[in-house]
C-alpha positions in Angstrom: -24.7 5.0 -9.1 -22.4 4.0 -11.9 -19.2 2.3 -10.9 -15.9 2.1 -12.8 -12.2 1.7 -11.8 -8.8 2.9 -12.6 -5.7 0.8 -12.0 -5.7 -3.0 -11.3 -7.1 -4.6 -8.2 -4.3 -7.3 -8.1 -2.2 -7.2 -4.9 0.7 -9.4 -6.2 3.8 -7.3 -5.3 5.4 -8.3 -8.5 2.5 -7.0 -10.6 2.0 -3.6 -8.8 2.9 -0.9 -11.3 5.4 1.5 -9.6 4.1 4.3 -11.8 0.5 3.8 -10.7 0.6 1.8 -7.5 -3.0 2.5 -6.6 -6.5 1.3 -7.2 -9.4 3.7 -7.7 -13.1 2.9 -7.7 -15.5 5.7 -8.4 -19.3 6.1 -8.1 -21.2 8.7 -10.2 -24.6 9.3 -8.7 -27.4 10.7 -10.8 -31.0 11.4 -10.3 -32.5 8.8 -12.7 -35.0 11.1 -14.4 -32.5 13.9 -14.9 -29.9 11.3 -16.2 -32.3 9.9 -18.8 -33.8 13.2 -20.0 -30.8 15.6 -19.8 -27.4 13.9 -19.4 -27.8 11.3 -22.1 -29.0 14.0 -24.5 -26.2 16.4 -23.8 -23.5 13.8 -24.1 -24.9 12.4 -27.4 -24.8 15.9 -28.8 -21.2 16.3 -27.6 -20.2 13.0 -29.2 -21.9 13.9 -32.5 -20.2 17.3 -32.6 -16.7 15.7 -32.3 -17.1 12.3 -33.8 -20.3 12.6 -35.9 -22.0 9.8 -34.0 -23.5 9.2 -30.6 -22.5 5.5 -30.8 -18.8 6.1 -30.0 -17.9 4.8 -26.5 -15.7 7.1 -24.5 -12.9 5.0 -22.9 -9.9 6.7 -21.3 -7.5 3.9 -21.9 -8.1 3.8 -25.6 -8.3 7.5 -25.9 -4.9 8.0 -24.4 -3.0 5.2 -26.1 -0.3 6.0 -28.7 -1.7 6.3 -32.2 -0.2 2.9 -33.2 -2.5 1.0 -30.8 -5.4 3.4 -30.5 -8.6 2.3 -32.1 -9.4 4.0 -35.4 -12.4 5.8 -34.0 -10.1 7.9 -31.8 -7.7 8.9 -34.6 -8.9 12.5 -34.4 -7.4 12.8 -30.9 -3.9 12.6 -32.4 -4.4 16.1 -33.7 -3.3 18.5 -31.0 -5.8 21.3 -31.9 -8.7 18.8 -32.0 -7.6 17.2 -28.7 -7.5 20.6 -26.9 -11.0 21.5 -28.2 -12.3 18.1 -27.3 -11.1 18.2 -23.7 -12.1 21.8 -23.2 -15.7 20.9 -24.3 -15.6 17.7 -22.2 -14.5 19.6 -19.1 -17.2 22.2 -19.6 -19.8 19.5 -20.0 -18.7 17.7 -16.9 -18.8 20.9 -14.9 -22.3 21.7 -16.2 -24.1 18.4 -15.6 -25.3 17.6 -12.1 -24.0 14.5 -10.3 -22.5 13.5 -7.0 -19.1 11.8 -6.9 -17.9 9.3 -4.4 -14.5 7.5 -4.7 -12.2 5.2 -2.8 -8.4 5.1 -3.5 -6.4 2.1 -2.2 -2.6 2.7 -1.9 -1.7 -0.9 -2.7 1.8 -1.2 -1.2 0.7 0.5 2.1 -2.4 -1.7 2.1 -0.3 -4.8 1.7 2.2 -3.6 4.3 -0.5 -3.0 6.9 -2.6 -6.1 6.4 -0.3 -8.7 4.7 -2.1 -11.9 3.7 -5.3 -10.6 5.3 -5.4 -7.6 2.9 -8.8 -7.4 1.3 -9.3 -7.2 -2.5 -9.1 -3.5 -3.4 -12.2 -3.6 -5.6 -14.4 -5.3 -3.0 -13.1 -3.1 -0.2 -13.8 0.0 -2.3 -17.2 -1.3 -3.2 -18.2 -1.5 0.5 -17.0 2.1 1.0 -19.0 3.4 -1.9 -22.1 1.3 -1.0 -22.0 2.9 2.5 -21.9 6.4 0.9 -24.7 5.7 -1.5 -27.0 4.3 1.1 -26.4 7.2 3.4 -26.8 9.8 0.6 -30.2 8.5 -0.5 -33.1 10.6 0.6 -35.6 9.0 3.0 -38.1 6.9 1.1 -36.1 6.7 -2.1 -34.4 3.6 -3.6 -31.2 3.5 -5.6 -29.7 1.3 -8.3 -26.1 0.4 -8.8 -24.7 -0.3 -12.3 -21.1 -1.7 -12.5 -19.1 -2.4 -15.6 -19.0 -6.1 -16.4 -15.4 -7.3 -16.2 -15.1 -11.1 -16.5 -17.0 -14.1 -15.1 -14.8 -14.7 -12.1 -14.7 -11.0 -11.0 -18.3 -10.5 -11.7 -19.2 -13.6 -9.6 -17.0 -12.2 -6.8 -18.9 -8.9 -6.9 -22.2 -10.7 -6.9 -21.3 -12.8 -3.9 -20.0 -9.6 -2.1 -23.3 -7.9 -2.9 -25.4 -10.8 -1.5 -23.2 -10.8 1.6 -23.8 -7.1 2.3 -27.5 -7.6 2.0 -27.3 -10.2 4.8 -24.5 -9.0 7.0 -24.4 -5.3 6.1 -21.2 -3.3 6.1 -19.2 -1.5 8.8 -21.6 1.4 8.8 -24.9 0.1 7.3 -27.1 -2.8 8.3 -28.1 -5.4 5.8 -31.7 -4.7 6.3 -31.1 -1.0 5.4 -29.2 -2.0 2.2 -32.1 -4.3 1.1 -34.5 -1.5 1.8 -32.6 1.3 0.1 -30.9 -0.4 -2.9 -33.2 -1.8 -5.4 -30.6 -3.7 -7.5 -27.1 -4.2 -8.6 -26.5 -5.0 -12.3 -23.4 -5.4 -14.4 -23.3 -4.0 -17.9 -20.6 -4.6 -20.6 -18.7 -1.6 -22.0 -20.1 -2.4 -25.4 -23.6 -1.5 -24.2 -22.7 2.2 -24.5 -24.1 3.0 -21.1 -23.2 6.7 -20.7 -23.0 6.7 -16.9 -20.3 4.1 -17.0 -18.4 6.2 -19.5 -18.6 9.2 -17.2 -17.3 7.1 -14.3 -14.5 5.9 -16.6 -13.5 9.4 -17.6 -13.3 10.7 -14.0 -11.5 7.7 -12.3 -8.0 8.2 -13.7 -7.8 12.0 -13.1 -8.6 11.2 -9.4 -5.8 8.7 -9.3 -3.3 11.0 -11.0 -4.2 13.8 -8.5 -3.5 11.5 -5.6 -0.2 10.5 -7.1 0.6 14.2 -7.9 1.1 13.4 -11.6 0.8 16.7 -13.5 -2.0 17.0 -16.1 -0.6 17.8 -19.5 -2.3 20.9 -21.2 -5.0 19.7 -23.5 -5.1 16.2 -21.9 -7.8 14.7 -19.7 -10.3 15.8 -17.2 -9.5 18.6 -14.8 -9.5 17.5 -11.2 -10.6 20.9 -10.0 -14.0 20.2 -11.6 -14.3 16.8 -10.0 -13.4 18.2 -6.6 -16.6 20.2 -6.6 -18.7 17.1 -7.3 -17.6 15.1 -4.3 -20.3 14.3 -1.7 -20.3 16.7 1.3 -22.4 14.3 3.4 -20.0 14.2 6.3 -20.7 16.6 9.2 -17.1 17.9 9.2 -17.5 19.0 5.6 -14.9 16.6 4.2 -15.4 15.2 0.7 -16.7 11.9 -0.5 -13.1 10.8 -1.3 -11.8 8.0 0.9 -8.1 7.2 0.8 -6.9 3.9 2.4 -5.1 2.9 4.4 -5.7 6.0 6.6 
């Protein structure tokens, strides 16, 4: 399961963006053999067809910035025809590849209003939710790995401590012993490592947030939510999706 986020985890009321007052953490779950043999190959071919190189790192923030601040490697996206073809091909590819999506969306103002000074950090709260889902989705006898994007030393240490705590005390739904048995490892990888699973998680996180906020998708821009909706886990008995929105 590859983890990436959209929005900032900060709960300082003065720093909550009124245009994007949420935090989204997504987990993209792949069969490891399929990921290594098929997904990486298909995405490298996709990158080469549009940017002549498989080394380019797909990063939503940089891809959607105005041209003045966009990195030079994304200059082609300033051309409307190129951008439309790029996102059409990207959406087709995301629809084609096989992965399970789980996500947690924290509405920060409501989270603060409900819990006040006791409000949990949105990233760590979301991590617990996604960890629950991952453990419960794993077939009997199989182990999973979690790969998160490295952020900075302080935040990485917080996640490492939270991870160690869950292995001892468990979460609301899963015992610590079950987590130790079913999750082989948690690792953190920098964006510069060009780990494709993290790029896919990055590409799908913001469209989920925009859907929750009912922000219309501009034609020829971004990933289509209707594609992601089909990828959400259907583990729950009532058939609801693997999308959790908090507070309930």
